[in-house]
CHARMM-style PDB file with segment names, atoms N, HN, CA, C and O in Angstrom:
ATOM      1  N   MET     1      18.581   8.505  -2.915  1.00  0.00      PROA
ATOM      2  CA  MET     1      18.667   7.084  -2.660  1.00  0.00      PROA
ATOM      3  C   MET     1      18.552   6.351  -3.993  1.00  0.00      PROA
ATOM      4  O   MET     1      17.662   6.627  -4.797  1.00  0.00      PROA
ATOM      5  N   GLU     2      19.446   5.438  -4.202  1.00  0.00      PROA
ATOM      6  HN  GLU     2      20.169   5.213  -3.549  1.00  0.00      PROA
ATOM      7  CA  GLU     2      19.516   4.716  -5.485  1.00  0.00      PROA
ATOM      8  C   GLU     2      18.261   3.897  -5.768  1.00  0.00      PROA
ATOM      9  O   GLU     2      17.655   4.035  -6.830  1.00  0.00      PROA
ATOM     10  N   ALA     3      17.873   3.053  -4.829  1.00  0.00      PROA
ATOM     11  HN  ALA     3      18.365   2.942  -3.966  1.00  0.00      PROA
ATOM     12  CA  ALA     3      16.706   2.185  -5.045  1.00  0.00      PROA
ATOM     13  C   ALA     3      15.826   2.231  -3.808  1.00  0.00      PROA
ATOM     14  O   ALA     3      16.077   1.531  -2.827  1.00  0.00      PROA
ATOM     15  N   GLY     4      14.796   3.058  -3.863  1.00  0.00      PROA
ATOM     16  HN  GLY     4      14.592   3.627  -4.660  1.00  0.00      PROA
ATOM     17  CA  GLY     4      13.922   3.148  -2.713  1.00  0.00      PROA
ATOM     18  C   GLY     4      13.105   4.417  -2.703  1.00  0.00      PROA
ATOM     19  O   GLY     4      12.882   5.042  -3.740  1.00  0.00      PROA
ATOM     20  N   TRP     5      12.658   4.791  -1.507  1.00  0.00      PROA
ATOM     21  HN  TRP     5      12.839   4.283  -0.665  1.00  0.00      PROA
ATOM     22  CA  TRP     5      11.760   5.925  -1.353  1.00  0.00      PROA
ATOM     23  C   TRP     5      12.082   6.639  -0.052  1.00  0.00      PROA
ATOM     24  O   TRP     5      12.459   6.015   0.939  1.00  0.00      PROA
ATOM     25  N   ARG     6      11.928   7.967  -0.072  1.00  0.00      PROA
ATOM     26  HN  ARG     6      11.623   8.475  -0.877  1.00  0.00      PROA
ATOM     27  CA  ARG     6      12.096   8.761   1.140  1.00  0.00      PROA
ATOM     28  C   ARG     6      10.922   9.723   1.231  1.00  0.00      PROA
ATOM     29  O   ARG     6      10.529  10.340   0.242  1.00  0.00      PROA
ATOM     30  N   SER     7      10.363   9.841   2.445  1.00  0.00      PROA
ATOM     31  HN  SER     7      10.683   9.339   3.249  1.00  0.00      PROA
ATOM     32  CA  SER     7       9.189  10.688   2.615  1.00  0.00      PROA
ATOM     33  C   SER     7       9.075  11.121   4.065  1.00  0.00      PROA
ATOM     34  O   SER     7       9.508  10.404   4.967  1.00  0.00      PROA
ATOM     35  N   GLY     8       8.489  12.299   4.293  1.00  0.00      PROA
ATOM     36  HN  GLY     8       8.137  12.882   3.560  1.00  0.00      PROA
ATOM     37  CA  GLY     8       8.176  12.769   5.629  1.00  0.00      PROA
ATOM     38  C   GLY     8       9.294  13.558   6.272  1.00  0.00      PROA
ATOM     39  O   GLY     8      10.307  13.874   5.648  1.00  0.00      PROA
ATOM     40  N   SER     9       9.082  13.866   7.537  1.00  0.00      PROA
ATOM     41  HN  SER     9       8.259  13.609   8.045  1.00  0.00      PROA
ATOM     42  CA  SER     9      10.087  14.577   8.320  1.00  0.00      PROA
ATOM     43  C   SER     9       9.937  14.158   9.779  1.00  0.00      PROA
ATOM     44  O   SER     9       8.908  13.619  10.188  1.00  0.00      PROA
ATOM     45  N   GLY    10      10.975  14.416  10.539  1.00  0.00      PROA
ATOM     46  HN  GLY    10      11.811  14.853  10.206  1.00  0.00      PROA
ATOM     47  CA  GLY    10      11.011  14.006  11.936  1.00  0.00      PROA
ATOM     48  C   GLY    10      12.148  13.034  12.151  1.00  0.00      PROA
ATOM     49  O   GLY    10      13.089  12.998  11.358  1.00  0.00      PROA
ATOM     50  N   PRO    11      12.080  12.240  13.216  1.00  0.00      PROA
ATOM     51  CA  PRO    11      13.132  11.252  13.445  1.00  0.00      PROA
ATOM     52  C   PRO    11      13.208  10.282  12.268  1.00  0.00      PROA
ATOM     53  O   PRO    11      12.187   9.900  11.696  1.00  0.00      PROA
ATOM     54  N   ARG    12      14.409   9.899  11.923  1.00  0.00      PROA
ATOM     55  HN  ARG    12      15.238  10.209  12.388  1.00  0.00      PROA
ATOM     56  CA  ARG    12      14.603   9.002  10.776  1.00  0.00      PROA
ATOM     57  C   ARG    12      14.217   7.575  11.128  1.00  0.00      PROA
ATOM     58  O   ARG    12      14.512   7.083  12.217  1.00  0.00      PROA
ATOM     59  N   LEU    13      13.549   6.920  10.183  1.00  0.00      PROA
ATOM     60  HN  LEU    13      13.309   7.320   9.298  1.00  0.00      PROA
ATOM     61  CA  LEU    13      13.119   5.532  10.330  1.00  0.00      PROA
ATOM     62  C   LEU    13      13.474   4.800   9.041  1.00  0.00      PROA
ATOM     63  O   LEU    13      13.060   5.213   7.958  1.00  0.00      PROA
ATOM     64  N   LEU    14      14.232   3.723   9.150  1.00  0.00      PROA
ATOM     65  HN  LEU    14      14.568   3.387  10.030  1.00  0.00      PROA
ATOM     66  CA  LEU    14      14.646   2.937   7.989  1.00  0.00      PROA
ATOM     67  C   LEU    14      13.845   1.647   7.940  1.00  0.00      PROA
ATOM     68  O   LEU    14      13.825   0.884   8.906  1.00  0.00      PROA
ATOM     69  N   LEU    15      13.181   1.403   6.806  1.00  0.00      PROA
ATOM     70  HN  LEU    15      13.198   2.023   6.022  1.00  0.00      PROA
ATOM     71  CA  LEU    15      12.412   0.175   6.604  1.00  0.00      PROA
ATOM     72  C   LEU    15      13.222  -0.774   5.723  1.00  0.00      PROA
ATOM     73  O   LEU    15      13.669  -0.398   4.640  1.00  0.00      PROA
ATOM     74  N   LEU    16      13.405  -1.998   6.193  1.00  0.00      PROA
ATOM     75  HN  LEU    16      13.041  -2.304   7.073  1.00  0.00      PROA
ATOM     76  CA  LEU    16      14.157  -3.012   5.449  1.00  0.00      PROA
ATOM     77  C   LEU    16      13.243  -4.197   5.154  1.00  0.00      PROA
ATOM     78  O   LEU    16      12.645  -4.768   6.066  1.00  0.00      PROA
ATOM     79  N   HSD    17      13.137  -4.560   3.892  1.00  0.00      PROA
ATOM     80  HN  HSD    17      13.623  -4.096   3.151  1.00  0.00      PROA
ATOM     81  CA  HSD    17      12.298  -5.691   3.507  1.00  0.00      PROA
ATOM     82  C   HSD    17      13.045  -7.002   3.676  1.00  0.00      PROA
ATOM     83  O   HSD    17      14.267  -7.022   3.829  1.00  0.00      PROA
ATOM     84  N   SER    18      12.303  -8.081   3.646  1.00  0.00      PROA
ATOM     85  HN  SER    18      11.311  -8.065   3.522  1.00  0.00      PROA
ATOM     86  CA  SER    18      12.905  -9.411   3.757  1.00  0.00      PROA
ATOM     87  C   SER    18      13.007 -10.060   2.384  1.00  0.00      PROA
ATOM     88  O   SER    18      12.424  -9.592   1.406  1.00  0.00      PROA
ATOM     89  N   GLY    19      13.751 -11.135   2.340  1.00  0.00      PROA
ATOM     90  HN  GLY    19      14.225 -11.515   3.134  1.00  0.00      PROA
ATOM     91  CA  GLY    19      13.864 -11.916   1.116  1.00  0.00      PROA
ATOM     92  C   GLY    19      14.208 -11.091  -0.095  1.00  0.00      PROA
ATOM     93  O   GLY    19      15.062 -10.207  -0.034  1.00  0.00      PROA
ATOM     94  N   PHE    20      13.551 -11.374  -1.188  1.00  0.00      PROA
ATOM     95  HN  PHE    20      12.857 -12.092  -1.238  1.00  0.00      PROA
ATOM     96  CA  PHE    20      13.832 -10.665  -2.438  1.00  0.00      PROA
ATOM     97  C   PHE    20      12.678  -9.746  -2.820  1.00  0.00      PROA
ATOM     98  O   PHE    20      12.343  -9.613  -3.997  1.00  0.00      PROA
ATOM     99  N   HSD    21      12.072  -9.115  -1.819  1.00  0.00      PROA
ATOM    100  HN  HSD    21      12.344  -9.223  -0.863  1.00  0.00      PROA
ATOM    101  CA  HSD    21      11.015  -8.142  -2.054  1.00  0.00      PROA
ATOM    102  C   HSD    21      11.656  -6.801  -2.418  1.00  0.00      PROA
ATOM    103  O   HSD    21      12.850  -6.748  -2.713  1.00  0.00      PROA
ATOM    104  N   THR    22      10.874  -5.720  -2.399  1.00  0.00      PROA
ATOM    105  HN  THR    22       9.904  -5.763  -2.159  1.00  0.00      PROA
ATOM    106  CA  THR    22      11.385  -4.381  -2.674  1.00  0.00      PROA
ATOM    107  C   THR    22      10.758  -3.391  -1.704  1.00  0.00      PROA
ATOM    108  O   THR    22       9.898  -3.760  -0.904  1.00  0.00      PROA
ATOM    109  N   TRP    23      11.185  -2.138  -1.772  1.00  0.00      PROA
ATOM    110  HN  TRP    23      11.884  -1.838  -2.422  1.00  0.00      PROA
ATOM    111  CA  TRP    23      10.631  -1.085  -0.914  1.00  0.00      PROA
ATOM    112  C   TRP    23       9.131  -0.911  -1.155  1.00  0.00      PROA
ATOM    113  O   TRP    23       8.421  -0.412  -0.282  1.00  0.00      PROA
ATOM    114  N   VAL    24       8.643  -1.315  -2.327  1.00  0.00      PROA
ATOM    115  HN  VAL    24       9.220  -1.720  -3.036  1.00  0.00      PROA
ATOM    116  CA  VAL    24       7.239  -1.125  -2.687  1.00  0.00      PROA
ATOM    117  C   VAL    24       6.309  -1.851  -1.700  1.00  0.00      PROA
ATOM    118  O   VAL    24       5.151  -1.460  -1.547  1.00  0.00      PROA
ATOM    119  N   GLU    25       6.798  -2.886  -1.041  1.00  0.00      PROA
ATOM    120  HN  GLU    25       7.738  -3.203  -1.165  1.00  0.00      PROA
ATOM    121  CA  GLU    25       5.999  -3.618  -0.053  1.00  0.00      PROA
ATOM    122  C   GLU    25       5.521  -2.694   1.066  1.00  0.00      PROA
ATOM    123  O   GLU    25       4.542  -3.002   1.747  1.00  0.00      PROA
ATOM    124  N   PHE    26       6.202  -1.565   1.261  1.00  0.00      PROA
ATOM    125  HN  PHE    26       6.997  -1.314   0.708  1.00  0.00      PROA
ATOM    126  CA  PHE    26       5.913  -0.662   2.371  1.00  0.00      PROA
ATOM    127  C   PHE    26       5.061   0.548   1.985  1.00  0.00      PROA
ATOM    128  O   PHE    26       4.895   1.452   2.804  1.00  0.00      PROA
ATOM    129  N   ARG    27       4.519   0.596   0.777  1.00  0.00      PROA
ATOM    130  HN  ARG    27       4.654  -0.138   0.112  1.00  0.00      PROA
ATOM    131  CA  ARG    27       3.805   1.801   0.314  1.00  0.00      PROA
ATOM    132  C   ARG    27       2.772   2.316   1.311  1.00  0.00      PROA
ATOM    133  O   ARG    27       2.792   3.498   1.654  1.00  0.00      PROA
ATOM    134  N   ARG    28       1.899   1.481   1.768  1.00  0.00      PROA
ATOM    135  HN  ARG    28       1.883   0.521   1.489  1.00  0.00      PROA
ATOM    136  CA  ARG    28       0.848   1.927   2.703  1.00  0.00      PROA
ATOM    137  C   ARG    28       1.435   2.338   4.051  1.00  0.00      PROA
ATOM    138  O   ARG    28       1.001   3.319   4.656  1.00  0.00      PROA
ATOM    139  N   LEU    29       2.407   1.593   4.505  1.00  0.00      PROA
ATOM    140  HN  LEU    29       2.760   0.797   4.013  1.00  0.00      PROA
ATOM    141  CA  LEU    29       3.050   1.907   5.775  1.00  0.00      PROA
ATOM    142  C   LEU    29       3.794   3.241   5.696  1.00  0.00      PROA
ATOM    143  O   LEU    29       3.780   4.012   6.655  1.00  0.00      PROA
ATOM    144  N   ILE    30       4.437   3.515   4.576  1.00  0.00      PROA
ATOM    145  HN  ILE    30       4.449   2.889   3.797  1.00  0.00      PROA
ATOM    146  CA  ILE    30       5.149   4.787   4.389  1.00  0.00      PROA
ATOM    147  C   ILE    30       4.179   5.948   4.531  1.00  0.00      PROA
ATOM    148  O   ILE    30       4.486   6.937   5.198  1.00  0.00      PROA
ATOM    149  N   ASP    31       3.020   5.836   3.915  1.00  0.00      PROA
ATOM    150  HN  ASP    31       2.771   5.033   3.373  1.00  0.00      PROA
ATOM    151  CA  ASP    31       2.017   6.908   4.018  1.00  0.00      PROA
ATOM    152  C   ASP    31       1.659   7.189   5.470  1.00  0.00      PROA
ATOM    153  O   ASP    31       1.540   8.349   5.866  1.00  0.00      PROA
ATOM    154  N   LEU    32       1.490   6.159   6.251  1.00  0.00      PROA
ATOM    155  HN  LEU    32       1.586   5.217   5.930  1.00  0.00      PROA
ATOM    156  CA  LEU    32       1.130   6.331   7.661  1.00  0.00      PROA
ATOM    157  C   LEU    32       2.289   6.881   8.491  1.00  0.00      PROA
ATOM    158  O   LEU    32       2.104   7.787   9.303  1.00  0.00      PROA
ATOM    159  N   LEU    33       3.475   6.331   8.282  1.00  0.00      PROA
ATOM    160  HN  LEU    33       3.625   5.595   7.622  1.00  0.00      PROA
ATOM    161  CA  LEU    33       4.625   6.711   9.097  1.00  0.00      PROA
ATOM    162  C   LEU    33       5.193   8.082   8.753  1.00  0.00      PROA
ATOM    163  O   LEU    33       5.756   8.754   9.617  1.00  0.00      PROA
ATOM    164  N   SER    34       5.051   8.504   7.501  1.00  0.00      PROA
ATOM    165  HN  SER    34       4.594   7.959   6.798  1.00  0.00      PROA
ATOM    166  CA  SER    34       5.681   9.758   7.075  1.00  0.00      PROA
ATOM    167  C   SER    34       5.031  10.990   7.699  1.00  0.00      PROA
ATOM    168  O   SER    34       5.553  12.096   7.560  1.00  0.00      PROA
ATOM    169  N   GLU    35       3.904  10.817   8.383  1.00  0.00      PROA
ATOM    170  HN  GLU    35       3.480   9.918   8.496  1.00  0.00      PROA
ATOM    171  CA  GLU    35       3.310  11.933   9.113  1.00  0.00      PROA
ATOM    172  C   GLU    35       4.167  12.316  10.318  1.00  0.00      PROA
ATOM    173  O   GLU    35       4.154  13.469  10.751  1.00  0.00      PROA
ATOM    174  N   ASP    36       4.911  11.348  10.859  1.00  0.00      PROA
ATOM    175  HN  ASP    36       4.921  10.412  10.507  1.00  0.00      PROA
ATOM    176  CA  ASP    36       5.699  11.581  12.069  1.00  0.00      PROA
ATOM    177  C   ASP    36       7.192  11.308  11.921  1.00  0.00      PROA
ATOM    178  O   ASP    36       7.977  11.652  12.805  1.00  0.00      PROA
ATOM    179  N   PHE    37       7.587  10.689  10.806  1.00  0.00      PROA
ATOM    180  HN  PHE    37       6.949  10.410  10.088  1.00  0.00      PROA
ATOM    181  CA  PHE    37       8.981  10.269  10.649  1.00  0.00      PROA
ATOM    182  C   PHE    37       9.530  10.637   9.266  1.00  0.00      PROA
ATOM    183  O   PHE    37       8.780  10.813   8.306  1.00  0.00      PROA
ATOM    184  N   ASP    38      10.849  10.744   9.197  1.00  0.00      PROA
ATOM    185  HN  ASP    38      11.458  10.600   9.977  1.00  0.00      PROA
ATOM    186  CA  ASP    38      11.577  10.807   7.928  1.00  0.00      PROA
ATOM    187  C   ASP    38      11.804   9.351   7.546  1.00  0.00      PROA
ATOM    188  O   ASP    38      12.718   8.707   8.064  1.00  0.00      PROA
ATOM    189  N   VAL    39      10.982   8.832   6.648  1.00  0.00      PROA
ATOM    190  HN  VAL    39      10.240   9.354   6.228  1.00  0.00      PROA
ATOM    191  CA  VAL    39      10.978   7.401   6.330  1.00  0.00      PROA
ATOM    192  C   VAL    39      11.861   7.118   5.120  1.00  0.00      PROA
ATOM    193  O   VAL    39      11.701   7.722   4.060  1.00  0.00      PROA
ATOM    194  N   LEU    40      12.792   6.191   5.302  1.00  0.00      PROA
ATOM    195  HN  LEU    40      12.922   5.701   6.164  1.00  0.00      PROA
ATOM    196  CA  LEU    40      13.614   5.683   4.210  1.00  0.00      PROA
ATOM    197  C   LEU    40      13.233   4.225   3.999  1.00  0.00      PROA
ATOM    198  O   LEU    40      13.254   3.429   4.938  1.00  0.00      PROA
ATOM    199  N   ALA    41      12.887   3.880   2.778  1.00  0.00      PROA
ATOM    200  HN  ALA    41      12.869   4.526   2.015  1.00  0.00      PROA
ATOM    201  CA  ALA    41      12.561   2.490   2.446  1.00  0.00      PROA
ATOM    202  C   ALA    41      13.439   2.096   1.266  1.00  0.00      PROA
ATOM    203  O   ALA    41      13.364   2.708   0.200  1.00  0.00      PROA
ATOM    204  N   THR    42      14.253   1.096   1.449  1.00  0.00      PROA
ATOM    205  HN  THR    42      14.314   0.598   2.315  1.00  0.00      PROA
ATOM    206  CA  THR    42      15.227   0.718   0.431  1.00  0.00      PROA
ATOM    207  C   THR    42      14.834  -0.574  -0.279  1.00  0.00      PROA
ATOM    208  O   THR    42      14.001  -1.343   0.201  1.00  0.00      PROA
ATOM    209  N   THR    43      15.449  -0.787  -1.420  1.00  0.00      PROA
ATOM    210  HN  THR    43      16.126  -0.163  -1.810  1.00  0.00      PROA
ATOM    211  CA  THR    43      15.421  -2.090  -2.073  1.00  0.00      PROA
ATOM    212  C   THR    43      16.826  -2.655  -1.927  1.00  0.00      PROA
ATOM    213  O   THR    43      17.792  -2.112  -2.463  1.00  0.00      PROA
ATOM    214  N   GLN    44      16.918  -3.742  -1.200  1.00  0.00      PROA
ATOM    215  HN  GLN    44      16.133  -4.183  -0.764  1.00  0.00      PROA
ATOM    216  CA  GLN    44      18.209  -4.321  -0.876  1.00  0.00      PROA
ATOM    217  C   GLN    44      18.889  -4.946  -2.099  1.00  0.00      PROA
ATOM    218  O   GLN    44      18.222  -5.283  -3.078  1.00  0.00      PROA
ATOM    219  N   PRO    45      20.211  -5.099  -2.040  1.00  0.00      PROA
ATOM    220  CA  PRO    45      20.949  -5.739  -3.121  1.00  0.00      PROA
ATOM    221  C   PRO    45      20.396  -7.131  -3.443  1.00  0.00      PROA
ATOM    222  O   PRO    45      20.060  -7.913  -2.554  1.00  0.00      PROA
ATOM    223  N   GLY    46      20.317  -7.403  -4.734  1.00  0.00      PROA
ATOM    224  HN  GLY    46      20.590  -6.767  -5.456  1.00  0.00      PROA
ATOM    225  CA  GLY    46      19.835  -8.698  -5.196  1.00  0.00      PROA
ATOM    226  C   GLY    46      18.353  -8.731  -5.509  1.00  0.00      PROA
ATOM    227  O   GLY    46      17.875  -9.666  -6.153  1.00  0.00      PROA
ATOM    228  N   SER    47      17.616  -7.717  -5.059  1.00  0.00      PROA
ATOM    229  HN  SER    47      18.004  -6.958  -4.536  1.00  0.00      PROA
ATOM    230  CA  SER    47      16.193  -7.631  -5.371  1.00  0.00      PROA
ATOM    231  C   SER    47      15.994  -6.817  -6.638  1.00  0.00      PROA
ATOM    232  O   SER    47      16.855  -6.013  -6.997  1.00  0.00      PROA
ATOM    233  N   VAL    48      14.880  -7.012  -7.314  1.00  0.00      PROA
ATOM    234  HN  VAL    48      14.181  -7.665  -7.023  1.00  0.00      PROA
ATOM    235  CA  VAL    48      14.593  -6.293  -8.558  1.00  0.00      PROA
ATOM    236  C   VAL    48      14.609  -4.791  -8.295  1.00  0.00      PROA
ATOM    237  O   VAL    48      13.894  -4.299  -7.422  1.00  0.00      PROA
ATOM    238  N   GLY    49      15.421  -4.071  -9.050  1.00  0.00      PROA
ATOM    239  HN  GLY    49      16.002  -4.470  -9.760  1.00  0.00      PROA
ATOM    240  CA  GLY    49      15.546  -2.628  -8.886  1.00  0.00      PROA
ATOM    241  C   GLY    49      16.630  -2.217  -7.917  1.00  0.00      PROA
ATOM    242  O   GLY    49      16.977  -1.039  -7.840  1.00  0.00      PROA
ATOM    243  N   GLY    50      17.168  -3.160  -7.181  1.00  0.00      PROA
ATOM    244  HN  GLY    50      16.886  -4.118  -7.243  1.00  0.00      PROA
ATOM    245  CA  GLY    50      18.249  -2.866  -6.239  1.00  0.00      PROA
ATOM    246  C   GLY    50      19.602  -3.122  -6.869  1.00  0.00      PROA
ATOM    247  O   GLY    50      19.684  -3.606  -7.997  1.00  0.00      PROA
ATOM    248  N   PRO    51      20.652  -2.803  -6.154  1.00  0.00      PROA
ATOM    249  CA  PRO    51      21.992  -3.073  -6.663  1.00  0.00      PROA
ATOM    250  C   PRO    51      22.216  -4.579  -6.857  1.00  0.00      PROA
ATOM    251  O   PRO    51      21.598  -5.392  -6.169  1.00  0.00      PROA
ATOM    252  N   PRO    52      23.081  -4.943  -7.774  1.00  0.00      PROA
ATOM    253  CA  PRO    52      23.361  -6.373  -7.971  1.00  0.00      PROA
ATOM    254  C   PRO    52      24.151  -6.947  -6.796  1.00  0.00      PROA
ATOM    255  O   PRO    52      24.877  -6.228  -6.108  1.00  0.00      PROA
ATOM    256  N   LEU    53      23.999  -8.236  -6.584  1.00  0.00      PROA
ATOM    257  HN  LEU    53      23.410  -8.819  -7.143  1.00  0.00      PROA
ATOM    258  CA  LEU    53      24.806  -8.936  -5.579  1.00  0.00      PROA
ATOM    259  C   LEU    53      26.097  -9.425  -6.219  1.00  0.00      PROA
ATOM    260  O   LEU    53      26.118  -9.826  -7.383  1.00  0.00      PROA
ATOM    261  N   ASP    54      27.159  -9.386  -5.452  1.00  0.00      PROA
ATOM    262  HN  ASP    54      27.142  -9.060  -4.506  1.00  0.00      PROA
ATOM    263  CA  ASP    54      28.447  -9.941  -5.873  1.00  0.00      PROA
ATOM    264  C   ASP    54      28.531 -11.349  -5.277  1.00  0.00      PROA
ATOM    265  O   ASP    54      28.635 -11.491  -4.059  1.00  0.00      PROA
ATOM    266  N   VAL    55      28.490 -12.374  -6.100  1.00  0.00      PROA
ATOM    267  HN  VAL    55      28.406 -12.259  -7.090  1.00  0.00      PROA
ATOM    268  CA  VAL    55      28.447 -13.754  -5.603  1.00  0.00      PROA
ATOM    269  C   VAL    55      29.720 -14.141  -4.852  1.00  0.00      PROA
ATOM    270  O   VAL    55      29.757 -15.184  -4.199  1.00  0.00      PROA
ATOM    271  N   ARG    56      30.754 -13.320  -4.938  1.00  0.00      PROA
ATOM    272  HN  ARG    56      30.724 -12.473  -5.469  1.00  0.00      PROA
ATOM    273  CA  ARG    56      32.008 -13.627  -4.240  1.00  0.00      PROA
ATOM    274  C   ARG    56      32.016 -13.103  -2.804  1.00  0.00      PROA
ATOM    275  O   ARG    56      32.943 -13.394  -2.047  1.00  0.00      PROA
ATOM    276  N   ARG    57      30.986 -12.328  -2.417  1.00  0.00      PROA
ATOM    277  HN  ARG    57      30.233 -12.092  -3.031  1.00  0.00      PROA
ATOM    278  CA  ARG    57      30.915 -11.751  -1.071  1.00  0.00      PROA
ATOM    279  C   ARG    57      29.669 -12.255  -0.349  1.00  0.00      PROA
ATOM    280  O   ARG    57      28.648 -12.512  -0.988  1.00  0.00      PROA
ATOM    281  N   PRO    58      29.740 -12.400   0.973  1.00  0.00      PROA
ATOM    282  CA  PRO    58      28.547 -12.820   1.729  1.00  0.00      PROA
ATOM    283  C   PRO    58      27.393 -11.834   1.539  1.00  0.00      PROA
ATOM    284  O   PRO    58      27.596 -10.620   1.557  1.00  0.00      PROA
ATOM    285  N   MET    59      26.191 -12.361   1.357  1.00  0.00      PROA
ATOM    286  HN  MET    59      26.026 -13.347   1.342  1.00  0.00      PROA
ATOM    287  CA  MET    59      25.026 -11.526   1.084  1.00  0.00      PROA
ATOM    288  C   MET    59      24.737 -10.581   2.249  1.00  0.00      PROA
ATOM    289  O   MET    59      24.461  -9.404   2.018  1.00  0.00      PROA
ATOM    290  N   LEU    60      24.790 -11.056   3.480  1.00  0.00      PROA
ATOM    291  HN  LEU    60      25.015 -12.012   3.668  1.00  0.00      PROA
ATOM    292  CA  LEU    60      24.495 -10.214   4.638  1.00  0.00      PROA
ATOM    293  C   LEU    60      25.474  -9.042   4.721  1.00  0.00      PROA
ATOM    294  O   LEU    60      25.082  -7.927   5.065  1.00  0.00      PROA
ATOM    295  N   GLU    61      26.723  -9.290   4.413  1.00  0.00      PROA
ATOM    296  HN  GLU    61      27.041 -10.196   4.134  1.00  0.00      PROA
ATOM    297  CA  GLU    61      27.735  -8.226   4.401  1.00  0.00      PROA
ATOM    298  C   GLU    61      27.383  -7.153   3.369  1.00  0.00      PROA
ATOM    299  O   GLU    61      27.521  -5.959   3.636  1.00  0.00      PROA
ATOM    300  N   GLN    62      26.934  -7.577   2.205  1.00  0.00      PROA
ATOM    301  HN  GLN    62      26.822  -8.547   1.988  1.00  0.00      PROA
ATOM    302  CA  GLN    62      26.550  -6.625   1.162  1.00  0.00      PROA
ATOM    303  C   GLN    62      25.329  -5.808   1.569  1.00  0.00      PROA
ATOM    304  O   GLN    62      25.259  -4.610   1.295  1.00  0.00      PROA
ATOM    305  N   HSD    63      24.375  -6.452   2.218  1.00  0.00      PROA
ATOM    306  HN  HSD    63      24.432  -7.425   2.441  1.00  0.00      PROA
ATOM    307  CA  HSD    63      23.186  -5.743   2.681  1.00  0.00      PROA
ATOM    308  C   HSD    63      23.570  -4.701   3.733  1.00  0.00      PROA
ATOM    309  O   HSD    63      23.090  -3.568   3.693  1.00  0.00      PROA
ATOM    310  N   ALA    64      24.434  -5.087   4.673  1.00  0.00      PROA
ATOM    311  HN  ALA    64      24.824  -6.007   4.705  1.00  0.00      PROA
ATOM    312  CA  ALA    64      24.874  -4.157   5.717  1.00  0.00      PROA
ATOM    313  C   ALA    64      25.632  -2.978   5.104  1.00  0.00      PROA
ATOM    314  O   ALA    64      25.422  -1.835   5.509  1.00  0.00      PROA
ATOM    315  N   ASP    65      26.497  -3.240   4.148  1.00  0.00      PROA
ATOM    316  HN  ASP    65      26.667  -4.169   3.819  1.00  0.00      PROA
ATOM    317  CA  ASP    65      27.234  -2.164   3.475  1.00  0.00      PROA
ATOM    318  C   ASP    65      26.285  -1.223   2.748  1.00  0.00      PROA
ATOM    319  O   ASP    65      26.484  -0.008   2.756  1.00  0.00      PROA
ATOM    320  N   TYR    66      25.252  -1.781   2.118  1.00  0.00      PROA
ATOM    321  HN  TYR    66      25.090  -2.768   2.111  1.00  0.00      PROA
ATOM    322  CA  TYR    66      24.299  -0.953   1.393  1.00  0.00      PROA
ATOM    323  C   TYR    66      23.496  -0.074   2.352  1.00  0.00      PROA
ATOM    324  O   TYR    66      23.278   1.107   2.079  1.00  0.00      PROA
ATOM    325  N   VAL    67      23.059  -0.644   3.467  1.00  0.00      PROA
ATOM    326  HN  VAL    67      23.236  -1.603   3.689  1.00  0.00      PROA
ATOM    327  CA  VAL    67      22.315   0.140   4.467  1.00  0.00      PROA
ATOM    328  C   VAL    67      23.195   1.282   4.974  1.00  0.00      PROA
ATOM    329  O   VAL    67      22.718   2.405   5.140  1.00  0.00      PROA
ATOM    330  N   GLU    68      24.456   1.006   5.217  1.00  0.00      PROA
ATOM    331  HN  GLU    68      24.843   0.094   5.083  1.00  0.00      PROA
ATOM    332  CA  GLU    68      25.381   2.052   5.672  1.00  0.00      PROA
ATOM    333  C   GLU    68      25.486   3.167   4.626  1.00  0.00      PROA
ATOM    334  O   GLU    68      25.498   4.347   4.978  1.00  0.00      PROA
ATOM    335  N   THR    69      25.561   2.801   3.353  1.00  0.00      PROA
ATOM    336  HN  THR    69      25.552   1.843   3.067  1.00  0.00      PROA
ATOM    337  CA  THR    69      25.623   3.785   2.279  1.00  0.00      PROA
ATOM    338  C   THR    69      24.348   4.628   2.227  1.00  0.00      PROA
ATOM    339  O   THR    69      24.416   5.848   2.076  1.00  0.00      PROA
ATOM    340  N   VAL    70      23.197   3.989   2.352  1.00  0.00      PROA
ATOM    341  HN  VAL    70      23.142   2.998   2.475  1.00  0.00      PROA
ATOM    342  CA  VAL    70      21.910   4.704   2.335  1.00  0.00      PROA
ATOM    343  C   VAL    70      21.838   5.692   3.500  1.00  0.00      PROA
ATOM    344  O   VAL    70      21.451   6.846   3.316  1.00  0.00      PROA
ATOM    345  N   LEU    71      22.208   5.240   4.692  1.00  0.00      PROA
ATOM    346  HN  LEU    71      22.523   4.303   4.842  1.00  0.00      PROA
ATOM    347  CA  LEU    71      22.148   6.129   5.850  1.00  0.00      PROA
ATOM    348  C   LEU    71      23.147   7.270   5.746  1.00  0.00      PROA
ATOM    349  O   LEU    71      22.835   8.399   6.125  1.00  0.00      PROA
ATOM    350  N   ASP    72      24.345   6.993   5.239  1.00  0.00      PROA
ATOM    351  HN  ASP    72      24.598   6.075   4.931  1.00  0.00      PROA
ATOM    352  CA  ASP    72      25.322   8.063   5.019  1.00  0.00      PROA
ATOM    353  C   ASP    72      24.781   9.091   4.025  1.00  0.00      PROA
ATOM    354  O   ASP    72      24.939  10.296   4.223  1.00  0.00      PROA
ATOM    355  N   GLY    73      24.149   8.617   2.967  1.00  0.00      PROA
ATOM    356  HN  GLY    73      24.020   7.639   2.806  1.00  0.00      PROA
ATOM    357  CA  GLY    73      23.588   9.510   1.954  1.00  0.00      PROA
ATOM    358  C   GLY    73      22.439  10.351   2.489  1.00  0.00      PROA
ATOM    359  O   GLY    73      22.191  11.450   1.995  1.00  0.00      PROA
ATOM    360  N   ALA    74      21.738   9.841   3.494  1.00  0.00      PROA
ATOM    361  HN  ALA    74      21.940   8.948   3.896  1.00  0.00      PROA
ATOM    362  CA  ALA    74      20.615  10.577   4.091  1.00  0.00      PROA
ATOM    363  C   ALA    74      21.076  11.579   5.140  1.00  0.00      PROA
ATOM    364  O   ALA    74      20.289  12.386   5.634  1.00  0.00      PROA
ATOM    365  N   GLY    75      22.351  11.518   5.470  1.00  0.00      PROA
ATOM    366  HN  GLY    75      22.990  10.863   5.068  1.00  0.00      PROA
ATOM    367  CA  GLY    75      22.883  12.461   6.450  1.00  0.00      PROA
ATOM    368  C   GLY    75      22.811  11.915   7.833  1.00  0.00      PROA
ATOM    369  OT1 GLY    75      23.219  12.584   8.783  1.00  0.00      PROA
TER     370      GLY     75
END
């Protein structure tokens, strides 16, 4: 995963932050959830450490495309 964290095993669970935060907001939650889940926590486009935003494209579209890429990469 380009910008984020993956931990644990079991059913896959994707954590998405709001605004311009990062996956780091979920550190404590990842520790708890990774006992039962394959946890993916991403840093969305436009946030520090995440992919850049293209100002010519809608932000929500870019976020959805990025989530699709992350999930495809996770199998």
